[in-house]
C-alpha positions as CSV (number, residue, x, y, z in Angstrom):
1,M,7.6,21.3,2.7
2,R,11.3,21.3,2.1
3,A,11.3,17.7,0.7
4,I,10.5,15.7,-2.3
5,G,8.8,12.3,-2.2
6,I,9.7,9.0,-3.6
7,I,7.2,6.1,-3.5
8,L,8.6,2.6,-4.1
9,A,5.8,0.8,-5.9
10,G,7.6,-1.6,-8.2
11,G,8.0,-4.8,-6.2
12,N,6.0,-8.1,-6.3
13,N,5.1,-10.2,-3.2
14,H,4.5,-13.9,-3.7
15,R,2.7,-14.0,-0.4
16,M,-0.2,-12.3,-2.2
17,K,-0.6,-15.5,-4.2
18,E,-3.1,-15.1,-7.1
19,L,-4.0,-11.6,-6.1
20,S,-0.8,-10.1,-7.5
21,K,-0.9,-12.0,-10.8
22,K,-2.8,-9.3,-12.5
23,R,-1.8,-6.2,-10.6
24,A,1.0,-4.6,-8.5
25,V,0.6,-4.9,-4.7
26,C,0.4,-1.1,-4.5
27,A,-2.7,-1.2,-6.7
28,M,-4.6,-3.6,-4.4
29,P,-8.1,-2.3,-3.7
30,I,-8.7,-1.2,-0.1
31,A,-11.8,-0.3,1.9
32,G,-14.2,-0.3,-1.0
33,S,-13.0,2.6,-3.0
34,Y,-9.2,3.1,-2.5
35,R,-5.9,1.6,-3.7
36,S,-3.1,0.9,-1.2
37,I,-0.9,3.5,-2.8
38,D,-3.5,6.2,-2.1
39,F,-2.5,6.3,1.5
40,A,1.1,7.2,0.8
41,L,0.1,9.7,-1.9
42,S,-2.5,11.3,0.4
43,S,0.0,11.6,3.2
44,M,2.5,13.4,0.9
45,S,-0.2,15.7,-0.4
46,N,-1.4,16.5,3.1
47,S,2.2,17.2,4.2
48,H,2.5,19.7,1.3
49,I,5.1,17.7,-0.5
50,G,4.7,19.2,-4.0
51,K,6.9,16.9,-6.0
52,V,6.6,13.1,-5.9
53,G,8.1,10.3,-8.0
54,V,6.5,6.9,-8.1
55,L,8.8,4.0,-9.2
56,T,6.7,1.3,-10.8
57,Q,7.7,-2.0,-12.4
58,Y,5.8,-5.3,-11.8
59,N,2.4,-5.6,-13.4
60,A,2.1,-1.8,-13.5
61,R,-0.7,-1.4,-16.0
62,S,-3.6,-0.9,-13.6
63,L,-1.3,1.1,-11.2
64,N,-0.2,3.4,-14.1
65,E,-3.8,3.8,-15.1
66,H,-4.8,4.7,-11.5
67,L,-2.0,7.4,-11.5
68,S,-2.8,8.7,-15.0
69,S,-4.2,11.9,-13.6
70,S,-2.5,13.6,-10.7
71,K,-5.4,15.9,-9.8
72,W,-7.0,13.5,-7.4
73,W,-4.1,14.0,-4.9
74,D,-3.7,17.7,-5.8
75,F,-0.5,17.2,-7.7
76,G,-1.7,18.9,-10.9
77,R,0.3,22.0,-10.6
78,K,2.9,24.1,-12.5
79,Q,5.6,23.7,-9.9
80,G,6.3,20.1,-8.9
81,G,3.7,17.4,-9.6
82,L,3.4,13.6,-9.8
83,Y,6.0,11.7,-11.8
84,V,5.7,8.0,-12.7
85,F,8.9,6.3,-13.5
86,T,9.0,2.8,-15.2
87,P,12.2,0.9,-16.2
88,A,13.7,2.0,-19.5
89,I,16.5,0.7,-21.6
90,T,19.2,3.3,-22.2
91,S,22.6,3.4,-23.8
92,E,24.1,2.9,-20.4
93,N,21.7,0.4,-18.8
94,S,19.5,-2.5,-20.1
95,F,18.4,-3.9,-16.7
96,W,15.0,-3.9,-15.0
97,Y,15.1,-2.6,-11.4
98,R,17.2,-5.1,-9.5
99,G,16.2,-3.7,-6.1
100,T,14.9,-0.6,-4.4
101,A,18.3,1.1,-4.4
102,D,18.8,0.3,-8.1
103,A,15.4,1.7,-8.9
104,I,16.4,5.0,-7.3
105,Y,19.7,4.9,-9.1
106,Q,18.1,4.4,-12.5
107,N,16.1,7.6,-11.9
108,L,18.8,9.6,-10.1
109,N,18.3,12.6,-12.4
110,F,15.0,13.1,-10.6
111,L,16.9,13.8,-7.4
112,K,19.8,15.7,-9.0
113,S,17.4,18.1,-10.9
114,S,15.5,18.9,-7.7
115,H,16.3,21.6,-5.2
116,E,14.6,20.5,-2.0
117,P,17.2,19.6,0.7
118,Y,15.4,16.5,2.0
119,V,13.8,13.3,0.5
120,V,10.9,11.3,2.0
121,I,11.0,7.7,0.8
122,A,7.9,5.6,1.4
123,S,6.6,2.2,0.4
124,G,3.4,2.1,-1.6
125,D,1.8,-0.8,0.2
126,G,1.2,0.7,3.6
127,V,-2.2,1.7,5.0
128,Y,-1.8,4.7,7.3
129,K,-2.0,8.5,7.8
130,L,1.1,10.4,8.6
131,D,2.3,14.0,8.7
132,Y,5.8,13.8,7.2
133,N,6.4,17.3,8.5
134,K,6.6,16.0,12.0
135,V,9.1,13.3,10.9
136,L,11.2,15.9,9.2
137,E,11.2,18.1,12.3
138,Y,12.3,15.1,14.4
139,H,15.0,14.3,11.8
140,I,16.4,17.8,12.0
141,E,16.2,18.0,15.8
142,K,18.1,14.7,16.1
143,K,20.7,15.8,13.5
144,A,20.1,12.4,12.0
145,D,21.6,11.1,8.8
146,I,18.6,8.8,8.2
147,T,15.3,8.6,10.1
148,V,13.2,5.4,9.9
149,V,9.5,5.5,10.8
150,C,8.7,2.6,13.1
151,C,5.8,1.2,15.0
152,D,5.3,-1.4,17.8
153,Q,3.3,-4.5,16.9
154,T,1.3,-6.7,19.1
155,S,2.8,-10.0,20.3
156,D,0.6,-12.1,18.0
157,M,1.9,-10.3,14.9
158,E,4.5,-12.2,12.8
159,V,7.1,-9.5,12.8
160,E,9.6,-11.8,11.1
161,R,8.0,-10.8,7.8
162,F,9.2,-7.2,8.3
163,G,12.4,-5.4,9.1
164,T,12.8,-5.2,12.9
165,V,14.7,-2.5,14.7
166,K,16.1,-2.1,18.2
167,M,16.7,1.4,19.5
168,N,18.5,2.8,22.5
169,E,17.1,5.4,25.0
170,E,17.8,8.2,22.5
171,C,15.9,6.4,19.8
172,R,19.1,5.7,17.8
173,I,18.8,2.4,15.9
174,E,21.4,-0.1,17.2
175,E,20.1,-3.2,15.5
176,F,18.3,-3.5,12.2
177,E,17.4,-7.0,10.9
178,E,15.6,-7.6,7.6
179,K,13.1,-10.5,7.9
180,P,14.9,-12.2,10.8
181,L,14.5,-15.9,11.5
182,L,13.8,-15.0,15.2
183,A,12.8,-11.5,16.0
184,K,14.4,-9.9,19.1
185,T,11.9,-7.0,19.2
186,Q,8.3,-6.2,18.2
187,T,9.2,-2.9,16.7
188,V,9.1,-3.0,12.9
189,S,10.1,-0.6,10.2
190,C,7.2,1.0,8.3
191,G,9.2,1.4,5.1
192,I,9.2,5.2,5.4
193,Y,12.5,7.1,5.5
194,V,13.8,10.7,5.7
195,I,17.2,11.5,4.4
196,R,19.1,14.6,3.1
197,R,18.9,14.6,-0.7
198,R,22.7,15.1,-1.4
199,Q,23.5,12.3,1.1
200,L,21.0,10.0,-0.6
201,I,22.6,10.6,-4.0
202,E,26.1,9.9,-2.6
203,M,24.9,6.6,-1.0
204,I,23.0,5.4,-4.1
205,E,26.0,6.1,-6.3
206,Q,28.3,4.3,-4.0
207,C,25.9,1.3,-4.0
208,A,25.9,1.3,-7.8
209,R,29.7,1.3,-8.0
210,E,29.7,-1.7,-5.6
211,E,26.9,-3.5,-7.5
212,R,24.6,-3.4,-4.5
213,Y,20.9,-3.0,-5.2
214,D,18.8,-3.1,-2.0
215,F,18.1,0.1,0.0
216,V,17.5,-1.7,3.3
217,R,20.3,-4.3,3.3
218,D,22.9,-2.2,1.4
219,I,22.2,1.2,3.0
220,L,20.3,1.0,6.3
221,I,21.8,-2.2,7.7
222,R,25.3,-1.6,6.2
223,Y,25.6,2.0,7.5
224,K,23.8,1.6,10.9
225,D,27.1,1.8,12.8
226,V,28.6,4.5,10.6
227,K,25.7,6.9,10.1
228,K,23.4,8.3,12.7
229,I,20.2,6.4,12.0
230,Y,17.2,7.2,14.3
231,G,13.8,5.7,14.7
232,Y,10.6,7.8,14.8
233,K,7.7,5.8,16.4
234,I,4.1,6.3,15.4
235,K,1.3,5.1,17.5
236,S,-1.6,5.5,15.0
237,Y,-2.9,2.8,12.7
238,W,-0.5,1.2,10.3
239,R,-0.7,-2.0,8.3
240,N,1.2,-3.4,5.4
241,V,-0.7,-5.4,2.8
242,A,2.1,-7.8,2.1
243,S,0.2,-11.1,2.3
244,V,-3.3,-12.5,1.7
245,E,-3.9,-12.6,5.4
246,D,-2.7,-9.0,6.0
247,Y,-4.8,-7.8,3.0
248,F,-7.9,-9.5,4.4
249,K,-7.4,-8.2,7.9
250,T,-6.7,-4.7,6.7
251,N,-10.0,-4.6,4.8
252,M,-11.9,-6.1,7.7
253,D,-10.4,-3.5,10.0
254,F,-12.5,-0.9,8.1
255,L,-15.6,-2.5,9.5
256,K,-14.6,-1.3,12.9
257,P,-16.3,2.1,13.7
258,E,-13.1,3.6,15.2
259,I,-11.0,2.8,12.1
260,R,-13.6,4.1,9.7
261,D,-13.9,7.3,11.8
262,Y,-10.1,7.7,11.8
263,F,-9.7,7.4,8.0
264,F,-13.0,8.8,6.7
265,K,-14.1,11.5,9.2
266,Q,-10.9,12.8,10.8
267,Y,-8.6,15.3,9.2
268,P,-6.6,14.9,7.0
269,D,-8.5,13.1,4.3
270,V,-7.4,10.2,2.2
271,Y,-7.8,10.8,-1.6
272,S,-8.3,8.5,-4.5
273,K,-9.3,8.4,-8.2
274,V,-13.0,8.9,-8.4
275,D,-15.3,7.0,-10.8
276,D,-18.6,8.4,-12.0
277,L,-20.9,5.7,-10.5
278,P,-24.4,5.8,-9.1
279,P,-25.0,5.1,-5.4
280,A,-25.3,1.5,-4.3
281,K,-28.8,0.0,-4.9
282,Y,-30.5,-2.2,-2.3
283,N,-33.4,-4.1,-3.9
284,V,-36.4,-5.5,-2.0
285,G,-35.4,-8.5,0.1
286,S,-31.7,-7.5,0.5
287,Q,-30.2,-7.4,3.9
288,V,-26.8,-5.8,4.8
289,R,-25.2,-5.9,8.3
290,N,-21.9,-4.4,9.3
291,S,-20.5,-4.1,5.8
292,L,-18.9,-1.6,3.4
293,I,-20.8,-1.3,0.1
294,A,-19.1,0.8,-2.6
295,S,-20.7,2.9,-5.4
296,G,-22.2,1.1,-8.4
297,C,-23.2,-2.1,-6.5
298,V,-26.6,-3.8,-6.8
299,I,-27.5,-5.9,-3.7
300,N,-30.3,-8.5,-3.8
301,G,-29.2,-11.0,-1.2
302,T,-27.7,-10.9,2.3
303,V,-24.3,-9.4,3.1
304,E,-22.7,-9.7,6.5
305,D,-19.3,-8.5,7.8
306,S,-18.0,-8.0,4.3
307,V,-16.4,-5.4,2.0
308,I,-18.0,-5.1,-1.4
309,F,-16.1,-3.1,-3.9
310,K,-17.4,-1.0,-6.9
311,K,-19.8,-2.3,-9.5
312,A,-20.5,-5.6,-7.8
313,F,-23.8,-7.5,-8.4
314,I,-25.1,-9.7,-5.7
315,G,-27.9,-12.0,-6.9
316,S,-31.1,-13.0,-5.2
317,N,-30.9,-15.4,-2.2
318,C,-27.1,-15.0,-2.0
319,Y,-25.4,-15.1,1.3
320,I,-22.1,-13.3,1.6
321,K,-20.3,-13.4,5.0
322,N,-16.9,-12.4,6.2
323,S,-15.7,-11.9,2.6
324,I,-14.1,-9.4,0.2
325,I,-15.8,-9.0,-3.2
326,L,-13.5,-7.0,-5.5
327,N,-14.5,-4.7,-8.4
328,D,-17.0,-5.6,-11.1
329,V,-17.9,-9.1,-9.8
330,Y,-21.2,-10.7,-10.8
331,I,-22.5,-13.3,-8.3
332,G,-25.4,-15.5,-9.5
333,D,-28.5,-16.4,-7.5
334,N,-28.5,-18.8,-4.5
335,T,-24.7,-18.5,-4.0
336,H,-23.0,-18.9,-0.7
337,I,-19.6,-17.2,-0.1
338,E,-17.9,-17.2,3.2
339,N,-14.3,-16.4,4.3
340,C,-13.3,-15.7,0.7
341,I,-11.7,-13.1,-1.5
342,V,-13.4,-13.0,-4.9
343,E,-11.1,-11.6,-7.6
344,S,-12.3,-8.7,-9.7
345,R,-14.3,-9.1,-12.9
346,D,-15.2,-12.6,-11.9
347,T,-18.5,-14.2,-12.7
348,I,-19.6,-16.7,-10.0
349,R,-22.2,-19.2,-11.2
350,A,-25.6,-19.4,-9.6
351,N,-26.2,-22.2,-7.0
352,T,-22.5,-22.5,-6.1
353,Y,-20.8,-22.7,-2.7
354,H,-17.5,-21.2,-1.7
355,K,-16.1,-21.3,1.9
356,G,-12.6,-20.9,3.2
357,E,-12.2,-23.7,5.7
358,D,-8.5,-23.4,6.6
359,G,-7.8,-19.7,6.2
360,I,-8.9,-17.3,3.4
361,K,-9.9,-18.8,0.1
362,I,-9.3,-16.9,-3.1
363,V,-12.0,-17.4,-5.7
364,M,-11.1,-16.9,-9.3
365,E,-13.6,-18.0,-12.0
366,R,-14.1,-17.0,-15.6
367,N,-17.7,-17.9,-16.7
368,D,-20.3,-16.4,-19.0
369,R,-22.6,-14.1,-17.2
370,F,-25.8,-15.9,-17.0
371,M,-28.2,-16.9,-14.3
372,M,-29.2,-20.6,-13.7
């Protein structure tokens, strides 16, 4: 493909509450065995983008560890590859990334040293599958300066949390509002953009000279009446894990057969770092209904309508319903968990009760691993 990729993975989102205290949002576990950044990386790999830069910053340890080997997404190659950029103090700059545009500016040599004519910019916290080749073809056909990937949301979705766009009949964006107080449309930006490489360099350098740091506010919104900015609508599955509620609903969506079939059985595939773990073990007396159970788990109790991530242990007589159990969690005997997200590497005492009454409850405990 005649493009390089940039994945913006450095931000923090306070709507994730305690879940983002120990990891970047882009490193949030999804569907039992994946991380949220896997979907953007897989789409780029499947679109034959051979050179991808990932810009990380906030709580990047687990994310950098996840990206430590590029072979999982087929980026281990002589030409191109996967590059991870973290903020660095230089003789000219001593700032952390002050925004998405500033993050690109501090790594502008990555763009200047490349030869591909186009750049695909994607957020690392979206769950989707997309052929970027089709977006690039659309971008060239429209002779656009910037193409923004968009999707329509249902009327019950709080689109005020996203950037909303309004397009004319030719799909040219006439209005672009970032997190409006009152949304005028249900069409939101997916955080995926296509732009010519040289033009991006010029815009980013102009932002730096004017001390502007945000890609959406200082480029997309500011230039919408000057540059030809078009919208490319997708009708397939797309979700953004930008809040606890969104994260919970996204994982619960994978319990639907049509969603599992779309991501797991239909081409192209979604790739992730693979751990050498044994298959899940279901002991005598265990019952599992409509749930995803990842590798390395041991199930002794009852699990219903839940997603259980890798290396979880569910004790005897436990009842887990409508919950997400993250990696390496130990749950003692006779424990009831409902409408909850249990943080990774937690130890839940035996004979305890956790239920989210008004929304989703995040369970975080640090106890010795013993059974009572």
